[in-house]
C-alpha positions as a LaTeX table, in Angstrom:
\begin{tabular}{lrrr}
\hline
Residue & $x$ (\AA) & $y$ (\AA) & $z$ (\AA) \\
\hline
Met1 & 34.47 & 123.28 & $-72.18$ \\
Thr2 & 35.34 & 126.84 & $-71.16$ \\
Thr3 & 37.67 & 129.14 & $-73.07$ \\
Asp4 & 40.29 & 128.81 & $-70.33$ \\
Glu5 & 40.11 & 125.00 & $-70.43$ \\
His6 & 40.48 & 125.02 & $-74.21$ \\
Ala7 & 43.48 & 127.35 & $-73.96$ \\
Ala8 & 45.04 & 125.05 & $-71.35$ \\
Asp9 & 44.54 & 122.04 & $-73.63$ \\
Leu10 & 46.18 & 123.85 & $-76.54$ \\
Ala11 & 49.10 & 124.88 & $-74.33$ \\
Trp12 & 49.53 & 121.24 & $-73.31$ \\
Gln13 & 49.37 & 120.15 & $-76.95$ \\
His14 & 52.13 & 122.60 & $-77.84$ \\
Ala15 & 54.27 & 121.37 & $-74.94$ \\
Ile16 & 53.87 & 117.64 & $-75.69$ \\
Leu17 & 54.72 & 118.26 & $-79.35$ \\
Gln18 & 58.12 & 119.52 & $-78.20$ \\
Glu19 & 58.67 & 116.19 & $-76.46$ \\
Val20 & 57.49 & 113.72 & $-79.10$ \\
Ser21 & 58.83 & 115.39 & $-82.25$ \\
Arg22 & 61.42 & 118.13 & $-82.46$ \\
Thr23 & 60.95 & 118.28 & $-86.23$ \\
Phe24 & 57.20 & 118.91 & $-86.12$ \\
Ala25 & 57.64 & 121.18 & $-83.12$ \\
Leu26 & 59.82 & 123.27 & $-85.45$ \\
Thr27 & 57.63 & 123.17 & $-88.57$ \\
Ile28 & 54.05 & 123.32 & $-87.24$ \\
Pro29 & 54.42 & 126.81 & $-85.67$ \\
Gln30 & 55.19 & 128.10 & $-89.18$ \\
Leu31 & 51.62 & 127.39 & $-90.25$ \\
Pro32 & 48.98 & 130.14 & $-90.08$ \\
Ser33 & 46.87 & 130.22 & $-86.94$ \\
Gly34 & 43.94 & 128.65 & $-88.78$ \\
Leu35 & 45.99 & 125.49 & $-89.36$ \\
Arg36 & 48.47 & 125.33 & $-86.52$ \\
Asp37 & 46.23 & 123.73 & $-83.91$ \\
Val38 & 44.54 & 121.19 & $-86.17$ \\
Val39 & 47.82 & 120.01 & $-87.75$ \\
Gly40 & 49.41 & 119.71 & $-84.31$ \\
Asn41 & 46.43 & 117.69 & $-83.12$ \\
Ala42 & 46.56 & 115.51 & $-86.23$ \\
Tyr43 & 50.21 & 114.72 & $-85.57$ \\
Leu44 & 49.42 & 113.65 & $-82.00$ \\
Leu45 & 46.62 & 111.36 & $-83.20$ \\
Cys46 & 48.99 & 109.74 & $-85.69$ \\
Arg47 & 51.62 & 109.40 & $-82.98$ \\
Ile48 & 49.18 & 107.53 & $-80.73$ \\
Ala49 & 48.37 & 105.16 & $-83.60$ \\
Asp50 & 52.10 & 104.70 & $-84.19$ \\
Thr51 & 52.76 & 104.07 & $-80.48$ \\
Ile52 & 50.25 & 101.21 & $-80.49$ \\
Glu53 & 52.08 & 99.67 & $-83.43$ \\
Asp54 & 55.55 & 100.17 & $-81.95$ \\
Glu55 & 54.88 & 98.77 & $-78.47$ \\
Pro56 & 56.98 & 95.56 & $-78.39$ \\
Thr57 & 55.11 & 93.89 & $-75.52$ \\
Leu58 & 51.74 & 93.98 & $-77.27$ \\
Ala59 & 50.87 & 90.87 & $-79.26$ \\
Ala60 & 49.57 & 91.31 & $-82.79$ \\
Ser61 & 46.02 & 90.66 & $-81.60$ \\
Gly62 & 46.38 & 93.29 & $-78.89$ \\
Lys63 & 47.70 & 95.84 & $-81.34$ \\
Cys64 & 44.81 & 95.12 & $-83.67$ \\
Glu65 & 42.27 & 95.48 & $-80.85$ \\
Phe66 & 43.66 & 98.80 & $-79.59$ \\
Ser67 & 44.04 & 100.15 & $-83.13$ \\
Glu68 & 40.40 & 99.40 & $-83.91$ \\
Arg69 & 39.33 & 100.97 & $-80.65$ \\
Phe70 & 41.41 & 104.06 & $-81.35$ \\
Ile71 & 39.73 & 104.46 & $-84.74$ \\
Arg72 & 36.35 & 104.40 & $-82.96$ \\
Val73 & 37.61 & 106.87 & $-80.35$ \\
Val74 & 38.73 & 109.38 & $-82.99$ \\
Ala75 & 35.45 & 108.91 & $-84.88$ \\
Gly76 & 33.52 & 109.70 & $-81.69$ \\
Glu77 & 32.05 & 106.19 & $-81.49$ \\
Glu78 & 33.80 & 105.21 & $-78.24$ \\
Pro79 & 34.80 & 107.31 & $-75.19$ \\
Pro80 & 38.53 & 107.99 & $-75.00$ \\
Ala81 & 39.00 & 107.60 & $-71.24$ \\
Pro82 & 38.60 & 103.79 & $-70.98$ \\
Phe83 & 40.84 & 103.37 & $-74.03$ \\
Ala84 & 43.60 & 105.45 & $-72.42$ \\
Glu85 & 43.19 & 103.86 & $-69.00$ \\
Gln86 & 43.60 & 100.37 & $-70.45$ \\
Leu87 & 46.37 & 101.08 & $-72.97$ \\
Ala88 & 48.67 & 103.43 & $-71.03$ \\
Pro89 & 49.62 & 100.90 & $-68.27$ \\
Arg90 & 50.53 & 98.33 & $-70.94$ \\
Leu91 & 53.16 & 100.54 & $-72.56$ \\
Ser92 & 56.68 & 99.49 & $-71.63$ \\
Asp93 & 59.70 & 101.59 & $-70.72$ \\
Ser94 & 60.98 & 101.03 & $-74.25$ \\
Met95 & 58.57 & 103.78 & $-75.32$ \\
Leu96 & 59.46 & 107.39 & $-74.66$ \\
Leu97 & 58.01 & 108.84 & $-71.46$ \\
Ala98 & 56.37 & 111.53 & $-73.60$ \\
Glu99 & 54.67 & 108.85 & $-75.74$ \\
Arg100 & 53.29 & 107.16 & $-72.64$ \\
Gln101 & 52.08 & 110.51 & $-71.33$ \\
Leu102 & 50.48 & 111.24 & $-74.70$ \\
Val103 & 48.50 & 107.99 & $-74.64$ \\
Ala104 & 47.45 & 108.61 & $-71.04$ \\
Asn105 & 46.14 & 112.02 & $-72.12$ \\
Thr106 & 44.16 & 110.72 & $-75.11$ \\
Pro107 & 40.94 & 112.30 & $-73.72$ \\
Arg108 & 42.66 & 115.68 & $-73.75$ \\
Val109 & 43.80 & 115.21 & $-77.34$ \\
Leu110 & 40.25 & 114.28 & $-78.36$ \\
Arg111 & 38.74 & 117.28 & $-76.57$ \\
Ile112 & 40.77 & 119.44 & $-78.93$ \\
Thr113 & 39.80 & 117.30 & $-81.93$ \\
Gln114 & 36.09 & 117.75 & $-81.22$ \\
Gly115 & 36.47 & 121.52 & $-81.51$ \\
Phe116 & 37.40 & 121.42 & $-85.20$ \\
Ser117 & 35.06 & 121.81 & $-88.18$ \\
Asp118 & 33.28 & 118.85 & $-89.75$ \\
Arg119 & 35.65 & 118.83 & $-92.74$ \\
Gln120 & 38.71 & 118.99 & $-90.52$ \\
Arg121 & 37.51 & 116.16 & $-88.28$ \\
Ala122 & 36.62 & 114.05 & $-91.30$ \\
Ala123 & 40.16 & 114.45 & $-92.64$ \\
Leu124 & 41.65 & 113.40 & $-89.29$ \\
Val125 & 39.33 & 110.40 & $-88.88$ \\
Arg126 & 40.07 & 109.17 & $-92.41$ \\
Cys127 & 43.82 & 109.46 & $-91.88$ \\
Val128 & 43.78 & 107.58 & $-88.57$ \\
Arg129 & 41.55 & 104.86 & $-90.02$ \\
Ile130 & 43.69 & 104.24 & $-93.11$ \\
Met131 & 46.96 & 104.50 & $-91.18$ \\
Ser132 & 45.81 & 102.13 & $-88.44$ \\
His133 & 44.47 & 99.56 & $-90.89$ \\
Gly134 & 47.68 & 99.78 & $-92.89$ \\
Met135 & 49.78 & 99.27 & $-89.78$ \\
Ala136 & 47.72 & 96.19 & $-88.99$ \\
Glu137 & 48.63 & 94.85 & $-92.44$ \\
Phe138 & 52.31 & 95.51 & $-91.88$ \\
Gln139 & 52.44 & 94.77 & $-88.15$ \\
Gln140 & 54.00 & 91.41 & $-88.88$ \\
Ser141 & 57.52 & 92.61 & $-89.65$ \\
Pro142 & 58.79 & 91.38 & $-93.01$ \\
Gly143 & 61.94 & 90.31 & $-91.19$ \\
Leu144 & 65.25 & 90.50 & $-92.97$ \\
Lys145 & 63.79 & 89.25 & $-96.25$ \\
Gly146 & 62.33 & 92.72 & $-96.95$ \\
Leu147 & 59.14 & 93.71 & $-98.75$ \\
Asp148 & 58.11 & 91.78 & $-101.84$ \\
Asp149 & 58.55 & 94.47 & $-104.47$ \\
Leu150 & 58.30 & 98.16 & $-105.26$ \\
Ser151 & 54.49 & 98.10 & $-105.28$ \\
His152 & 54.60 & 96.63 & $-101.77$ \\
Leu153 & 56.95 & 99.46 & $-100.74$ \\
Asp154 & 54.57 & 101.98 & $-102.32$ \\
Arg155 & 51.67 & 100.56 & $-100.32$ \\
Tyr156 & 53.66 & 100.63 & $-97.10$ \\
Cys157 & 54.74 & 104.24 & $-97.68$ \\
Tyr158 & 51.17 & 105.24 & $-98.48$ \\
His159 & 49.78 & 103.86 & $-95.22$ \\
Val160 & 52.42 & 105.45 & $-93.01$ \\
Ala161 & 53.10 & 108.71 & $-94.88$ \\
Gly162 & 51.13 & 109.21 & $-98.09$ \\
Val163 & 47.81 & 109.28 & $-96.26$ \\
Val164 & 49.22 & 111.99 & $-94.00$ \\
Gly165 & 49.94 & 114.03 & $-97.12$ \\
Glu166 & 46.33 & 113.57 & $-98.20$ \\
Met167 & 45.11 & 114.68 & $-94.79$ \\
Leu168 & 47.27 & 117.78 & $-94.84$ \\
Thr169 & 46.02 & 118.60 & $-98.32$ \\
Glu170 & 42.41 & 118.44 & $-97.13$ \\
Leu171 & 43.27 & 120.72 & $-94.21$ \\
Phe172 & 45.07 & 123.19 & $-96.49$ \\
Cys173 & 42.10 & 123.16 & $-98.92$ \\
Asp174 & 39.67 & 123.73 & $-96.06$ \\
Tyr175 & 41.76 & 126.69 & $-94.95$ \\
Ser176 & 42.05 & 128.37 & $-98.37$ \\
Ala177 & 39.62 & 128.49 & $-101.29$ \\
Glu178 & 42.54 & 129.35 & $-103.56$ \\
Ile179 & 44.40 & 126.20 & $-102.51$ \\
Asp180 & 41.18 & 124.20 & $-102.83$ \\
Arg181 & 41.10 & 124.99 & $-106.56$ \\
His182 & 44.21 & 122.80 & $-106.95$ \\
Arg183 & 42.88 & 120.01 & $-104.73$ \\
Lys184 & 42.94 & 117.20 & $-107.30$ \\
Lys185 & 46.55 & 117.78 & $-108.35$ \\
Leu186 & 47.66 & 118.43 & $-104.79$ \\
Leu187 & 46.21 & 115.11 & $-103.63$ \\
Gln188 & 48.17 & 113.25 & $-106.32$ \\
Leu189 & 51.39 & 115.02 & $-105.41$ \\
Ala190 & 50.78 & 114.68 & $-101.66$ \\
Val191 & 51.07 & 110.89 & $-101.79$ \\
Ser192 & 54.39 & 111.18 & $-103.62$ \\
Phe193 & 55.56 & 113.85 & $-101.15$ \\
Gly194 & 54.88 & 111.46 & $-98.27$ \\
Gln195 & 56.63 & 108.61 & $-100.05$ \\
Gly196 & 59.74 & 110.70 & $-100.65$ \\
Leu197 & 60.01 & 111.53 & $-96.96$ \\
Gln198 & 59.31 & 107.94 & $-95.89$ \\
Met199 & 61.77 & 106.42 & $-98.36$ \\
Thr200 & 64.46 & 108.79 & $-97.10$ \\
Asn201 & 63.82 & 107.55 & $-93.57$ \\
Ile202 & 63.83 & 103.91 & $-94.70$ \\
Leu203 & 67.22 & 104.34 & $-96.38$ \\
Lys204 & 68.66 & 106.31 & $-93.47$ \\
Asp205 & 67.52 & 103.71 & $-90.92$ \\
Leu206 & 68.13 & 100.54 & $-92.94$ \\
Trp207 & 70.97 & 99.29 & $-90.73$ \\
Asp208 & 69.22 & 100.23 & $-87.47$ \\
Asp209 & 66.09 & 98.43 & $-88.69$ \\
Arg210 & 68.11 & 95.33 & $-89.58$ \\
Ala211 & 69.66 & 95.33 & $-86.12$ \\
Arg212 & 66.15 & 94.90 & $-84.67$ \\
Gly213 & 65.22 & 92.27 & $-87.25$ \\
Ala214 & 63.29 & 94.34 & $-89.79$ \\
Cys215 & 63.86 & 95.37 & $-93.38$ \\
Trp216 & 61.60 & 97.64 & $-95.46$ \\
Leu217 & 63.59 & 97.43 & $-98.69$ \\
Pro218 & 61.97 & 95.97 & $-101.88$ \\
Arg219 & 63.32 & 92.47 & $-102.48$ \\
Asp220 & 62.65 & 92.41 & $-106.23$ \\
Val221 & 64.92 & 95.37 & $-106.98$ \\
Phe222 & 67.80 & 93.61 & $-105.26$ \\
Gln223 & 67.06 & 90.31 & $-106.99$ \\
Gln224 & 67.13 & 92.05 & $-110.37$ \\
Ser225 & 70.70 & 93.10 & $-109.57$ \\
Gly226 & 71.64 & 89.60 & $-108.46$ \\
Phe227 & 71.74 & 90.48 & $-104.78$ \\
Asp228 & 70.05 & 88.61 & $-101.93$ \\
Leu229 & 68.80 & 90.79 & $-99.08$ \\
His230 & 69.59 & 87.96 & $-96.63$ \\
Ser231 & 73.30 & 88.52 & $-97.28$ \\
Leu232 & 73.11 & 92.28 & $-96.82$ \\
Glu233 & 74.85 & 92.45 & $-93.47$ \\
Ala234 & 77.83 & 90.39 & $-94.55$ \\
Asp235 & 78.03 & 91.83 & $-98.04$ \\
Arg236 & 77.23 & 95.51 & $-97.65$ \\
Thr237 & 80.23 & 96.57 & $-99.76$ \\
Asn238 & 79.06 & 94.46 & $-102.70$ \\
Pro239 & 78.87 & 96.67 & $-105.84$ \\
Ala240 & 75.41 & 95.25 & $-106.55$ \\
Phe241 & 74.18 & 96.59 & $-103.21$ \\
Arg242 & 75.63 & 100.02 & $-104.01$ \\
Thr243 & 73.87 & 99.92 & $-107.39$ \\
Val244 & 70.48 & 99.17 & $-105.84$ \\
Leu245 & 70.99 & 101.75 & $-103.10$ \\
Ser246 & 71.68 & 104.30 & $-105.83$ \\
Lys247 & 68.46 & 103.32 & $-107.64$ \\
Leu248 & 66.42 & 103.73 & $-104.47$ \\
Ile249 & 68.02 & 107.11 & $-103.77$ \\
Gly250 & 67.06 & 108.14 & $-107.29$ \\
Leu251 & 63.48 & 107.02 & $-106.71$ \\
Ala252 & 63.30 & 108.98 & $-103.44$ \\
Arg253 & 64.76 & 112.02 & $-105.21$ \\
Met254 & 62.04 & 111.81 & $-107.87$ \\
His255 & 59.34 & 111.75 & $-105.19$ \\
Leu256 & 60.94 & 114.78 & $-103.52$ \\
Gly257 & 60.74 & 116.54 & $-106.88$ \\
Asn258 & 56.99 & 116.00 & $-106.67$ \\
Ala259 & 57.12 & 117.40 & $-103.15$ \\
Leu260 & 58.56 & 120.60 & $-104.59$ \\
Ala261 & 55.80 & 120.67 & $-107.23$ \\
Phe262 & 53.25 & 120.30 & $-104.42$ \\
Thr263 & 54.80 & 123.20 & $-102.53$ \\
Leu264 & 54.84 & 125.48 & $-105.57$ \\
Leu265 & 51.09 & 124.99 & $-105.99$ \\
Ile266 & 50.63 & 126.71 & $-102.63$ \\
Pro267 & 50.07 & 130.46 & $-103.19$ \\
Arg268 & 53.18 & 132.58 & $-102.61$ \\
Arg269 & 51.43 & 134.67 & $-100.00$ \\
Glu270 & 50.91 & 131.53 & $-97.88$ \\
Ala271 & 54.54 & 131.64 & $-96.83$ \\
Gly272 & 53.90 & 129.72 & $-93.60$ \\
Ile273 & 52.46 & 126.70 & $-95.39$ \\
Arg274 & 55.30 & 126.82 & $-97.90$ \\
Arg275 & 57.88 & 126.92 & $-95.10$ \\
Phe276 & 56.17 & 123.96 & $-93.42$ \\
Cys277 & 56.62 & 121.94 & $-96.63$ \\
Leu278 & 60.03 & 123.28 & $-97.63$ \\
Trp279 & 61.73 & 122.58 & $-94.34$ \\
Ala280 & 60.71 & 118.92 & $-94.44$ \\
Leu281 & 61.71 & 118.71 & $-98.11$ \\
Gly282 & 65.05 & 120.41 & $-97.58$ \\
Met283 & 66.05 & 118.19 & $-94.68$ \\
Ala284 & 65.13 & 115.09 & $-96.70$ \\
Val285 & 67.26 & 116.24 & $-99.64$ \\
Leu286 & 70.25 & 116.85 & $-97.38$ \\
Thr287 & 69.80 & 113.42 & $-95.79$ \\
Leu288 & 69.73 & 111.75 & $-99.23$ \\
Arg289 & 72.93 & 113.59 & $-100.13$ \\
Arg290 & 74.65 & 112.22 & $-97.03$ \\
Ile291 & 73.43 & 108.68 & $-97.72$ \\
His292 & 74.66 & 108.90 & $-101.31$ \\
Ala293 & 78.02 & 110.37 & $-100.31$ \\
His294 & 78.56 & 107.83 & $-97.51$ \\
Ala295 & 77.19 & 104.60 & $-98.97$ \\
Asp296 & 79.36 & 102.67 & $-96.49$ \\
Phe297 & 77.44 & 104.06 & $-93.49$ \\
Thr298 & 76.53 & 101.54 & $-90.80$ \\
Ser299 & 73.95 & 103.47 & $-88.76$ \\
Gly300 & 71.42 & 106.22 & $-89.24$ \\
Gln301 & 73.35 & 108.44 & $-86.87$ \\
Gln302 & 76.24 & 108.57 & $-89.36$ \\
Val303 & 74.07 & 110.10 & $-92.08$ \\
Lys304 & 71.83 & 112.21 & $-89.88$ \\
Ile305 & 72.11 & 115.87 & $-90.83$ \\
Ser306 & 73.57 & 118.25 & $-88.29$ \\
Arg307 & 71.71 & 120.99 & $-86.45$ \\
Arg308 & 73.73 & 123.43 & $-88.49$ \\
Ser309 & 72.33 & 121.89 & $-91.68$ \\
Val310 & 68.81 & 122.06 & $-90.26$ \\
Trp311 & 69.14 & 125.75 & $-89.54$ \\
Ala312 & 70.78 & 126.38 & $-92.91$ \\
Thr313 & 67.73 & 124.77 & $-94.51$ \\
Val314 & 65.45 & 126.97 & $-92.42$ \\
Val315 & 67.28 & 130.17 & $-93.34$ \\
Val316 & 67.80 & 129.51 & $-97.05$ \\
Thr317 & 64.27 & 128.27 & $-97.78$ \\
Ser318 & 62.74 & 131.06 & $-95.71$ \\
Leu319 & 64.59 & 133.66 & $-97.77$ \\
Ala320 & 63.47 & 132.03 & $-101.02$ \\
Val321 & 59.97 & 131.01 & $-99.91$ \\
Arg322 & 58.07 & 133.31 & $-102.30$ \\
Ser323 & 60.25 & 132.76 & $-105.38$ \\
Asp324 & 59.39 & 129.70 & $-107.46$ \\
Val325 & 62.40 & 130.31 & $-109.70$ \\
Val326 & 64.86 & 130.37 & $-106.81$ \\
Leu327 & 63.28 & 127.34 & $-105.13$ \\
Lys328 & 63.54 & 125.33 & $-108.35$ \\
Ala329 & 67.16 & 126.40 & $-108.73$ \\
Leu330 & 67.95 & 125.42 & $-105.15$ \\
Phe331 & 66.38 & 122.00 & $-105.61$ \\
Ala332 & 68.32 & 121.45 & $-108.83$ \\
Arg333 & 71.55 & 122.58 & $-107.16$ \\
Phe334 & 71.22 & 120.35 & $-104.11$ \\
Thr335 & 69.98 & 117.26 & $-105.94$ \\
Arg336 & 72.48 & 117.50 & $-108.81$ \\
Ser337 & 74.80 & 114.93 & $-107.27$ \\
Leu338 & 71.97 & 112.44 & $-106.65$ \\
Pro339 & 71.02 & 109.64 & $-109.06$ \\
Ser340 & 68.03 & 110.30 & $-111.32$ \\
His341 & 64.92 & 108.21 & $-111.78$ \\
Val342 & 63.35 & 108.36 & $-115.22$ \\
Glu343 & 59.70 & 107.48 & $-114.55$ \\
Ala344 & 57.53 & 109.86 & $-112.50$ \\
Pro345 & 54.47 & 108.51 & $-110.70$ \\
Val346 & 52.26 & 111.58 & $-111.18$ \\
\hline
\end{tabular}
């Protein structure tokens, strides 16, 4: 591949990122040049895996087949063109046009992937493999009965988000020898970071998920409070539901505290990596605040943070990015109104 072709592929990658994720299109450019392209590529690989899982017209067996093939494609064990040619036409209009275009351009995504170092490619392959296998486990929606218990929720969050945190940690460690010295602790915190972000999304989208027949809440926590998840729709104002919601917000808050600890292990001079982490963390905290303040919400749109809040997060965290003291104070200030969770996982 020529230099011009590689540059064209990277330009396309940047453009498609704008279409499939406004959040990552905002945060990824903050990373240093040595990370920007590989993290952007990693996101697109994860998005393809997610698109396979989300396609409603694919039967479970079909999803499993394409997921296994995609793992082989990313590992370099199967050519990407036949995979894309066979999957893209099977995607329905329920998927975003950009997602369908992304799948159709899988060979282009993989051309970029093959240009990375061995350690970078290994991190991407591992993430796609674990994520895809986890999605296969959870591809049968739990329905409105929810997940079995908190450990089941932990496993779900790991496969869809925690493993991404591990991948990013490996990429950060590959980029910086100074970061690599903290690898063991960062990997522990990365899983919790991912869980905090995923739990925030689960809570924000709980009513939208129920409307499509899914529930990712842990059944045992509700049962302990004498509440049956089956009656959630009709009994959403029940004090027991509010109590459990508060507990889950507290658990998500605790994981986001670990996300801050992760970020503070990144050297101060790596302001771009810190911003990448802080912007995701800040938006999650603000979302939790809205959920907690509006426990009677009926859709994710009602607790979605505004663009003004997004930009406030960007400005405030960017100003404080090199000060651990200020960042800790900001986290304490903005999570003060949220419930606490006593036990920390790491």
